[in-house]
N, C-alpha and C positions, 0 to 999 in steps of 0.2 A: 716685638717692638710695641711700644705703647701707642694705642690708636690716636691719642691726643697729639703726640709728637709727630705722627706720620700724616696728620691732616694738613692740608695746604692752608696757610694763613689767608684770611678773607681779603687782606690787603692786596694780594696778587690778583685776585679776580677783579677788584675795584680798579686797580692800576691798569689792567688790560682793557677793561670797559672804557676807561678814560682815553687810553691810546686808540682804541677802535673808534670812539666817538670823534676824536680830533682828526683821525685819518679819514673817516667818512665825511666830515665837514670839508676837509681839504679836497677830497676826491670829487664831491658834489659841486663845489663852487669854483674850484680852480683847475681841475683836470677836464678840459674841454677841447674839442677840436680847434677852436679859435685861439686858445691860449697856448696849447701845445700841439703844433701841427704833426701830421702823420710821420713826417721825416724824422722828428725827434722821438716820438713814442713807439713807432713801428706798428701802430694801430691804423690799418689802411682804410677802414670803414667807420663811419660815425656810430653805428650801432654797437661797435665793440666797446666803446667807452662805458655805457651803462652796465653792460655785462661784466666788464672788468671791475667796476665799482662794487657790484653785488657779490661777485665771487670772492674778491679780495677781502671785503669787509666780513663776509661769512667765515672765511678762513682765519681772519684775525680774531674773531669772536670765539673761535674754538681753542685758542691758545691756553686759556685757563684749564680747559679739559685736558689738553696735552700735558700741561705742567703737572696737574694732579695725577693723571694716570701714569706718567713716565717718571717723575721725580719723587712723588710721595707714596708710591706703591712699593711694597717689599720686593726687592729684586737683588740681582747680583751686582758685583762691582763693575763688570764689563757692560751690563745694560745701563748702569748709571753713567758711565763714561760716554757711551754711545748717545744717551739722551742729552747730556750736556753739550756734546759736540754738535748734535743735530739742532739744538736750540740756538747755539751760537751761529752756526752756518745759516739757519733759517732767518735769524734776525739780520744777519749780514747781507 
């Protein structure tokens, strides 16, 4: 397989950086104990909110790595199907 064809387009990384930035802004400014009470979020303690923001943003920033490693690496048909199903389920 040609290395040029198997490389992830840079647009994916930029797209995920934009998603992560928008998500981080939403999380920092709108996901607060006073706007979303614990009964709605399930986060029983106020210190959980910043932990959730950092962990979820870090995981979202790893998506370009996941996409590159899973979808653009040489692999079998079964692993490609597994990767696609995992990505769809993860985004859902």
